[in-house]
N, C-alpha and C positions, 0 to 999 in steps of 0.2 A: 857635550858629553853624551845625551842620549842618541844624537846622529851616531857617534863613532859607535855605541854599544848595539844600535839597531844594525849598522853595517856590517859588522863582524857577525852578530846573529844571523842576518842574512847568508854569510859565506857558509856559517855551521848548518844551518837548515837545508839548505841546498844540498850540502855535502853529504850530510845524514840520509836525506831524501835519496839521493843518486846510490849512496851504500846499499841502502836499503833494497832498491829495485834490483841491483846488480848482485845481490848476495843472496837473493832468494831463487828458491828451487822451483821448476816449472817452465812454463811457457814463458820465455823472457819477453818476446814480442807482445802477449798481451797483457803482460804486468805494465810493460812501459806504457802501452796504449792508455791503459785503466788509470795508472799514475798521472800522466799528464791531463788526461780529460778531466781528471779530479782536481789535481792542483792548479790547472788554469784556466778551464772553461767554467769554473764555478766561481771565480773572482768577482765578476760581475754581480753575482747574487750575494755574496759575501760583503762586497762593497755596498748594495743598498742596504743590507741589515746593518751595517757599521755606522753608514749616515742616519739612517733612521731611528735605531734602538741604543747604540752604544757609543757611538763617535770613537776617538782614541782612547782605550782603555789599557794601561800598562798590564794589569791583571789578566786581560784577555789575551794579550800579545803572548805574555809570559806562558800561560796555560797552553798556546798553539805551540811555543817552542818545547814546552814539557811534553807536549801529545806526541810531536815528531821524533824526540829523543827516546821516548819510551815505546812508541810504535816500531821505532827500529829495532831497539835493543831488546825486548820482550820476547819471549820463543811463542808466537803465534803464528796461525796459518798465513801463508803469503799472501793471500787477496786481504785478509783482514788488515795486514801489516801496511799494505797499498793504501787501503782506504783511511787508516788512520792518518799515515804520512802525507798523504795527498791532500785531505781536508786541513790538517793542521798547516801544510804549508799555505794553503789557500787563505785562511785567516790571518796568518803572521803577516803574508805579503801585503795583505790590504790594511792591516793596523800600522804596520810601518811605514807603508807607502803613504796612507792618509794623514799620518801624523807629521811626516817629512814635508809633503805638500801644505798642509795647514800651518804649520811653523816654519814656511821657508823666507818669511820676511819679504816676499817677491822677488826671489832669486831662484833660478833654475838650478845652481850649482849643488845645493844639499840633495837634490833628486838624484843627480849624477853619481853622487858620492854613495847614496843609498844602494841604487839597483846594480852599480858595477860590481859589488864582489859577490854576487852570486854566481856570475861565470865562472869564477875560480873554485867556487865550493862545487859547483857541478862537476868541473872537469875532474877534481880530486877525487870526489865520491865515485865518478864513473871508472877511471883508473885503478883506484886503489880501494875496492870495497871491504877490504879487511880492515883498513882504519875506521870502520862504523864505531866500536866501542869509545876509541879515543875522540872522535868528533861528537858523539853521543853524551858522554860524560862533559866534554866543553859547553855544549848546548844547554845542559840543565843548569850549569853556572851562569850561563848569560841570561837563561831565564830569570834567575834572582836577579842579575844586575840590570835587566830592564826595569824592573821595579823601582831598584834604588835610583836608578840614573834618572827616570822620570820623576821622582820625587825632588830631584835637586837640581832639576835643569829648568831655568825660568821659559815659562810657555810665552814664546813671540807670535803674537797672531799676525796671520798672514797680511800684507798689504795690497787691498784691493783697489782697483781703478774708480774713481768717483763717476760712476755712471749706473742710471737707472735702466739702461738696457741690457738685455740678455741676448746670447748667441742664439742663431737660427737652429732648429733642430737636426738640419742637414750637415752643419759643419762637425759634429763629434762623429757622425757617420762616417763622413768624407775620411776624416783622419783615421778612424779605424780601418777602412779600407786599405789607407796608406801602410797603416802598420801591417796588415795580412800581406799586402803586395811586397813590402820590403822583406818579410819572411820569406816569402817565395823566391824572391831573388836572391837572398842570401843563402837559401839553403839548395837551390837548383844545382850549384857549381859544385864540381869536384875538385879535391887537391891531392894529386897523386903524391906529392913529396911529402905530406904529412902522414909518415909511416911510422914514427917513432914516438915514445911517450914523451920525450923531450921536446919535439917539433910541435906536439899536440899543445903543450904546456906554454909554448912559446905564442902559439896562436890563441891561447885564452887570454894570454897577457895582454896582447893587442885589443882583443876585445873589451877586457877590463878597462884598458887606458883610453878606449874611444868612449866608451859609456861615461867613464869618469870624468873626462874632459869636455864632454858634451854640453853638460849643463854650465860651465864656466865659458863656454864658447857662445851658448845662447844669451848668457847675460852681458858678454861683451860685444858681440856683433848681432845678435838679433836672431829670428828663426830664419829670415829668409836668406840672408848673407851666409849663415852657418850650411845651410842647406845648399847654396848654391856653390860654395867653396869645397864642400864634402862629396854630395851625391855624385855628380859627374864624374869627379875623379875616382871614385869608389866604383861607379858602374864600368868605367874601362877598366880598371885593376883587376875586378872578378870577373868580367865578362871575357876579356881577353889575355889575362895573366895568370890564371888559375893554375896553370901547370909549372909556374915558377914561384919559389917561394918568396922573394922580396915584395914582389908586387901585389901577392896574395896576402900578405901580413898589412901591407899598407892599406890595401882594399878593405880589409876586415877593420881596422882601425877607424877608417874614415867611414865606413858604413853605419858604425855604432855611434859615431857622433850624433846623429840624428835621433837616437832612441830616445834619450830625453828630451829632445827637443819637441818632439811629436808628442809625448806624453804631457809636456807641460802645455803643450797647445790645448789638448784635450781638457785639462784641468780649467785652464783660462775661458774655456768655452761652458764648463760646468762648476763654477767656483764655490757653489753651496753644496757639491757632493764629492769631496775628495776621494772618499773610499770608491764610490760607483766611479769616478774618472780614472783611478788607479786599475780597479779591475777590470773596466772595460778594456782597457789597453791588453792586459794580460788574456783574457778572453780571446781577442782577435789574434793576437800571436799565435797561439797552439795551431788553428785550422791553417793558418797560412803556412807555418812549418810544415804540417802534415802533407799539405799539397806541394810544396816545394821536394820535400823527399820523395812523393810519389811519381811526380812528372819525370821522366827519365828521357832525357834529351841530350844529344850530343853535338858538337860542331857548331856552325852557325846558328843552328835553331836554339841550342842552348844560351849561346850568346845574345840572341835576340829577346829571348824570354827574359833574362837578367836585365836587360838595357829598357825594357817597356816595363818591369815591374818596378825598377828604381827611378824610372822618369815619372811614372804616375805619383809615387811617394815625393818627388820632387814638387810636380804640380800641386798635389794636395796640400803640402806645407805651404808653398807660395798664396794660394786661395785662401787657406784658412788664416793665415798672419794678416792677410790684407783687409779680411772681414773683420777679424778682431781690433784691429787698428781703426778702421772705419766705426766700428761700434763703441770706439772707447774703452774695451776691454783688455787693451795690451798697449803698453807705452811704446 
């Protein structure tokens, strides 16, 4: 029950944040930059605080939901709104993500279910900022539901491998670089066919499906096989088929399969720090996305950038998975 509530709350949090950003007056580029920096780059610090001081606390997560809703709805100066919703987003993601990791029962599937709805919320809020009141009111309701669900959901402790060894410090760093590289490759491509709201929503649904399925793929096939099946095909589709709708959609689905896989591997490398593990991945995502949007390449150079960045992600997953298996940290 708690996973379902957290997943819907994730959609609502991202929807309210996007609505808030795009309904504010002022320099929209500056507002977007400030919001993304606060919402994503701070998650590693928020994760450290969660692991050290409060762990998963339903009241703190509910307070983060309420802060996002009120920050979006109250008549405040634009930058104050951005600060409130950005930091509220950071706290919510770390609390909800850490709980999902900690209570996963050794499975990656819950992680994919939790992270996937955010893409839908972000798209809806971006395209329909006038729905802020509706999403904000729903988020306040879900702030209360988080507390209710947490009190009535049995805590299923994570099943950790029976090993005294820990992963080397370079392994999470390698995976973080892979997250950033994947973001560069995924953002660098242009999709000229995506010129209507309907096509944008279809694209987002493919992103959602990829993230949701990625955890199940990880549990079924393992990290290496999932990456080998998805990344090469995704690279070809995104690098060479971005001007066509069907290859692009298929590529987006495949590319996002590895998102929960990489995050799960980071957690296995840092099993005692679920908040920090979740926050690290988000903190690496933003600079990669920013770099991918700033790098303006066309033709063969654009395709080469996408192929190289996604190939690095594939290599990183293989190296990390092999090391975790060798150390007995992954079955």
